[in-house]
C-alpha positions in Angstrom: 30.2 10.9 -30.9 34.1 10.1 -31.6 34.7 8.3 -28.3 35.2 4.3 -28.0 36.3 2.5 -25.0 38.4 -1.0 -25.1 34.4 -2.8 -24.8 32.3 -0.2 -26.6 32.3 1.1 -30.1 31.6 5.1 -30.3 27.6 4.0 -31.7 27.4 1.5 -28.8 28.9 4.4 -25.8 26.4 6.5 -27.5 22.7 4.1 -27.8 24.0 3.3 -24.1 24.0 6.7 -22.7 21.8 7.8 -25.2 19.1 5.5 -23.3 20.1 6.0 -20.1 19.3 10.1 -19.7 16.6 8.5 -21.2 15.2 6.3 -19.2 16.7 8.7 -15.9 19.4 6.1 -15.5 22.3 7.6 -13.1 25.4 7.9 -16.4 27.6 6.6 -13.8 25.7 3.1 -13.8 26.8 0.5 -16.0 24.5 -1.2 -17.3 26.7 -4.3 -19.5 28.8 -5.6 -17.2 32.5 -6.2 -18.2 32.6 -9.9 -17.4 29.6 -10.1 -19.9 31.7 -8.5 -22.7 34.9 -9.5 -22.4 33.4 -13.2 -22.9 31.6 -12.0 -26.4 35.2 -10.0 -27.6 36.9 -13.2 -27.1 34.4 -14.9 -29.5 34.9 -11.7 -32.2 38.9 -12.3 -32.4 39.7 -15.9 -31.3 37.2 -17.4 -32.4 35.3 -14.7 -35.1 38.4 -14.1 -36.0 37.6 -9.9 -36.2 39.3 -7.3 -35.9 37.5 -5.1 -33.9 37.1 -7.0 -29.9 34.5 -3.2 -28.8 30.6 -4.7 -29.2 28.2 -3.0 -32.0 25.4 -1.3 -31.4 23.5 -4.9 -32.9 25.4 -6.7 -30.0 25.2 -4.4 -27.2 20.5 -3.9 -27.7 21.2 -7.9 -27.5 22.8 -8.0 -24.2 20.6 -5.5 -22.8 17.5 -7.8 -23.8 18.9 -10.9 -22.4 20.3 -8.5 -19.0 16.7 -6.7 -19.3 14.8 -10.3 -17.3 16.6 -9.4 -14.0 17.4 -6.0 -14.1 15.0 -3.1 -14.1 17.7 -1.0 -15.3 18.5 -2.9 -18.5 14.5 -2.8 -18.8 14.7 0.6 -18.6 17.1 1.7 -20.9 15.2 -1.1 -24.2 11.8 0.7 -23.1 13.3 4.0 -23.6 14.6 2.8 -27.4 11.8 4.4 -29.6 12.4 8.2 -27.4 14.8 8.0 -30.2 12.4 8.0 -32.8 13.2 11.5 -34.8 17.2 12.1 -32.9 20.2 13.3 -35.2 23.2 11.5 -34.8 26.5 13.6 -35.7 29.8 11.3 -35.9 33.4 11.9 -36.4 33.8 8.7 -36.9 33.2 7.0 -40.1 30.3 3.9 -38.6 29.9 0.3 -39.4 27.4 -1.2 -41.3 25.6 -2.4 -39.2 25.8 0.4 -36.6 24.2 2.5 -39.1 21.7 0.2 -40.0 21.0 -0.4 -36.3 20.8 4.1 -36.2 18.1 3.7 -38.7 15.9 1.5 -37.4 15.7 3.3 -34.4 14.5 6.0 -36.5 17.5 8.2 -36.3 18.4 10.3 -39.3 22.9 9.6 -39.1 25.1 12.5 -40.3 29.2 11.3 -40.1 32.0 13.7 -41.3 35.3 12.1 -40.5 37.8 12.9 -39.3 41.3 12.4 -40.9 44.0 11.7 -38.2 
């Protein structure tokens, strides 16, 4: 894992992609609409004075939970989370403490070897 987007951190993107794969959801399907992510980013940077607007794994999971009430794909992605237990995650970036804890709670083994740029 080493790629983030303007909306999601690398760990959050990995988590979404893995749950989509395990739930049989097309890779191109966007589970969390941009119009939901942008206000969360605004709150993180403007109101909480954070420097990183990208969503972390915990924030993505909360968004999925909220959306799962009305979106079958989000519900399926959440239901796939237990299938991550025992999986291995390797990152080439330093992960936030939040992301490390989420992977641990999901039962994922985590290794990382950050690539210095």
